[in-house]
N, C-alpha and C positions, 0 to 999 in steps of 0.2 A: 360882357355879353353884348352881341351886336344890337345896334339900334336900327330903326326902320331905314334910315338913309344909307346904311351900309349895304343894302340890297340893290342900290341904284344901278350898279354896273351889271347886275344880273337881269333885272326886269325893266330897267329904264326909268328915267325921271318922270315920265308921263304917268306911269302906273303908280309910282310913289305918291304923286300929287293927287291922284284919284282916291287913293286910300285915305289920305289926310282930309280931303274934302268930305268923304263919306263919314269919317269919324266925328266931324263937327255936329252932325245930327244927333249924336248920342253922348256928347261931352258931359261928364259928370254923372252919367248913369252908373248905378251900383249893380254889379254883376257878380254872382257867386257860382263857381264851378265846383262840383262835388263828384269825387270818384272814390275808388277803393284802395288805391296804392300810390305812394309818392314816387316809387321807382320800379322799373321793370314793365315792359310792354309799351306798345305804341301810344296808348292814351296818355300815359304819364309823360312820355317824351314830347308829345304835342303840347301839353299844358305847360311844361317847363318853358317853352318859347312863346306860346300864344298869350299867356297871362301877362308877362312883362311888356309885350308889344301893345296889348290893349291899354295897359296903364300908361305907357308912353304917349298914347294918343288921347289921353284925358278920360278914359273909361276907368272907373273905380272897380277894378276886377280883383276878386279874392278867390283863392283855391283852397278848398277844404277836403280833407281825407277822412273817411268814416273810421270810427273805432269799432273793432270787432275782434272775435276770437277764432281759433282754428276750426271749431265746429262750424261756424258761419261760413268760413272760406271753403270748407269741404262741401257744404250745401250749395253755395253759389257756383263752385266749379261744376258741380253736377247740373245746376240750372243752365250754366253757359253751354255745356255739352248737349243738354236736352233741347235747348233753343236752336242748336245747330243740327238737330236731327236724331241724336241718340235717344233710344227708348229707355227711360229711367223712371223708376217708381219712387215717388216722394211720399213720405209718411206725414200724417197730421202733425207729428212732432217737428219734422223738418220745416214745414210751413210756419209753425208757431215760432220756432227759433228765428227764422228769417224775418218775420214780422216784428218780433221782440227787439232784435238788433236795430231794425229800421226805426222803430218807435223811439228807442233810446237815443239814436243819433238825431232824430228830429228835435229832441229837447237840448242836446249838447252842442249842436252846430247853430250858430247865430245866423238866422235867415230873415229876421223880422224887418230889417231895413232894406232888403234887396229889392231892386226893380226887376231883375231877371235872375232866375235860378236855373242852371243847366245841370241836370243829373246825368252822369255818364254810366251807361250800361245797367245790367239788372241788379247788381249788388245793392245800390242805395235807392232803387226804384220806388219802394213803398214809403220813403220819407215824405213824399207829397201828401199821401193819405193821412198822415198823422200831424201834418202842419196845416191846420185848418184855416186859421185866420191870417191870410197873407195877401198883401197888395201886389205881390210879384207876379210876373208872367213866368209860368213853369214850363220848361222844355226838357223832354227826355231825349237824350242823344244815344242812340244805339249803334255800337261799333261792330257788332257781330253779324254773322250770316243768319238771318231770320227767315230764309226762303221756305224752309220746311220744318217748323218747330214741332216738338212734341205737343199734340193737341190738348192733352190734359193740363200740362204746365201752362200752355198759352192761355187756356181758359182761366186759370188761377191768376196769372199776371195781368191779363187784359183789363180787368176791373180796376187795377191801379193805374195802368197806362192812360185809360180814357179820362182820368181826373186831370191830366196835363192839358195845357193850352195848345201845345204842338209837339211834334216829334221830328227828329232828324235821323235819316238813314244814309248810309254811304253810297248805295246804288239803288236803282228803282225796284229791282226784284226782291229787295229785303223789306220793302214797305208792306204794311198790313191794312186791313179794313178797320179804320178808326174813325171816330166822330170829329176829330179835330184836324187842322191843317198839318200836312207832312212836307218836309223839305229834304232835298238831297244836297249834302255837303260831303265831298270826298275828303279823307284825311290828307296829310301833307308831311313833307320833310323840310328840315331847315338846312339849306345848302351851306350855311356858314358854321354849322355845329361841328364839334370834334369828329362826329361820325361821318360827316359829308364834305368837310373842307378839303381843299387840294393838298395832296402829299406828293413830294418828289420821290424818286427811286431810293435815294439815300435814307430818307426818313422812314420809308416803308421797310427797308432792310433793317434799320435800327430797331423799330417797334417790334418786328417779328422775330428778331434774333433769339429771345428767350424760348420761343417755341421750337427752335431747331427744325424748321421745315425744309427738307431737301427740295431743290427746285430743278432737278434734272429730268423731270417728267411732268406732263400736264397736270394741273391741279383743278379738281372739281370741288366746289364749295357750296355748302348749305349753311346759312346762319339763321337760327330760329330757337325759340324756347323748345325744351324737350317736351313735346306735346304730340300725342298720337295723331291729331289732326294735321300735323306738319309732315307726317309719314317719313320719319328719318330711317326706319327699317326699310321702307321701299326704296329710298335713295341708295342705301347700301346694296340692295339687290340689283338695282339698275347699274350701279358702278361695276359690279361683278360681271354683268353682261358685257359692258364696255371693255373690261380688261381682257376678255377673250380675244380681242382684236387690237386694242391699244393699251400700252403700258401707261397707267395713270395713277393718280393718288386722290383720295377723297378726304376732305376735312369737314367734319360736322362740328360747328362751333355754336355755342349758345349758353344760355343760363336759365334761370327760373325767375318768376315773378312772385312777390310775397303773397299775392292772392291766388296762387296756383299750387296747391299742396300735392298734386299728382306728378309734378315734374321729376322728382327723385326716382320714382318708380319707372318712368319712361326712360330716363337715363340708364338705369340698370338694364332694361330690355335692349336698348341700343348697344350697350357694352357687350352683352352676351352675343348679339347678332354679329358684331364686328369680330369677336374672338381675338385671335392673335395675329390677324392680318396686319403686316407692317405698313401696308399702303392705305389703311383706314385710320385716320387720326381723329380722336374725339377730344374736343377742347371745351371743357366746361368753363365758361368765362365768368369772372366776378362781375358784380353790379358796376355800372359806369365804365365798362370796357369799350367805350365808344371809339377811341383811337385805334384799338386793336382790331375792331370790326372794320373800320375804314381801311386799314392796311391790308387785312385779309381779302376784302372785296376787290381792292385794286391789284392785289397779287394774283388772284385766281384767273385761270384760263376760261373756265366755265362756271357760271353761278346758276344754281337750281333752287327752286322753292316748290317742292312737290307736294303741296298741300292737297288734302282731300276735302277740307272745309276751310274757308278763310273769310274773315270779315273784310279786310282790304289787302293786306300784304305789303306793309311799308318797306320790308326788307327788299322786295322787288323794286320798289321805287328808288331806294337807296342805290341799288346796283345799277339801275338804268341811268341814274344821275352820273355815275362813274363811267358811263359809256360802255356798259357791258350788255351783251346779248343774253338775256335771261331766259331760262326755261322754267315755266311755272305750271302748276296744276290748273286745269280749266274750271276754276271755281271762284265764287265770290268776287271781290274787288280786283282780283288778278285779271279777270276777263275784260275790264275796261282799261287795263294798262298794256297788256301784251297782245299784239296783232301779228300773226304768223308772217315771217319773212320781212316785216317792217320794223317792229319795236322789240321783237323777241319771239318765243314760241310757247304755245300751250300744249299740254299733254294730259292724257287720261289713264295712262297705264305705266307699269314698270318698263315694258318693252318700248313704249313710245318715248319715255324719258331717255333710255339707253340710246335709241336711234338719234335723237336730237343732240345728245352729248357728243356722239361720234361725229355727227354732221358738223358741229361747231369746231371741234378740235381739228378736224381735217380741212376746214375752210376758214382760216384765221382772218383773211381779208373780208369775207362775208360777215363774220362776227364783228369786225371793226366797223363796217358800214352800218350794220344794224344798230350797233352801240351808239353811234353818233345820232341816229334818228331817235333812239330811245331817250337820250339826254335832252334833245330838243322838245320831245313830247312831255317830259317831266317839267321842264322849264315853263311850258305853256299851261300846264294843268295841275301840278301837284306840289307846288312850293308853299311854304308857310305864309307868304305874302298873299297868295290867292285865298288861303284858308282864313286869314285875317279879314280880308275884304268880304268874304261870305258871311262871317259872323257880324260884321258891322251892318251889312245889308239886312240880316235877320233882325237885329235890334230895331232897325227902322221899320221893318214890316210889322213887328209886334206892336209898335207904337201907332201903326196906321192900319188897323184891321179893315178889310174890305176895300181898300184903295188899290187901284190897278197901276197908278203912277205916283211915284214919290220923287219930288224935285230935290236934287242935291245941290 
């Protein structure tokens, strides 16, 4: 696994030294990250790289995953959807089970000696409530689109959120009215991971050979979990509009996360919509298919992420890193990544997606120019090294409440 110095050629020695200097302020600090799954989804991917880098810098960082059952994941998937705007009714029994699992995990996860506890997303949110006697600073890190949550659910969760010392959101419009400090930290990708490292044409061809993807026509690609908020059915409909003028092929590639029990049903919906169309390929990927995703993104002519709700959209970031002009839904964190005609395009409809797909297929030089700007933008804003620096800054801020200046 790459160490911090391995990123020197990407971000420069000066930035590496700044990170090391900032880390000295928190050397020996004990930090515990808590989330709901070890594999699947952007949060787990980030923690797989962030935790080792923090430890390399002298931060005693540990990653814990909550124990739970299928009923809990069904409830928390509905919580996730309701926080992103769906109207879902929760029964007293749902809330009771949610709290029971959190209380159980508050006892089973060792948090007594932590200096900082960072709880990721709503699944383990209530652990703080049940862990009363703690010297730690508690931070709730929300990765999802909270701009228009279901108000009844928000009222239930808010009383647990305000028990935290601070919260982190990905973009400003996700933040809420809370009594504690709130910070903005965008997610990130690791440019040296299997999903994002450089691949030459021969390696791409070898990795993709088992999929038998014909390459005699333009390839449109969406990589995502099979989730209704990613609108894979809308991508199929947009592709069919494109095919009226341009002969092309769509690949929908993705998998499921262990904390998302609805993925199988969405995959079945997508399969029905695709029917027997030979130009629509559905590729359910196994966990840890990072090199396959890398190759697919590098092979594609057009990459789309037609989300209708999105926390951040790291798959957009990944494609931009590979110098692709990406088409994304104008939602969530995608809005701070894609800027029309500069780093990609944002769309709000099936027809708009089809128009931009045709635009990019017909203008490969424009797509190439936008792709180069996109990679530069990611380099400056959304790499794991920037994420690491933000967390180190947060630790120093938590140690110095009320101070406007901290000397490094």
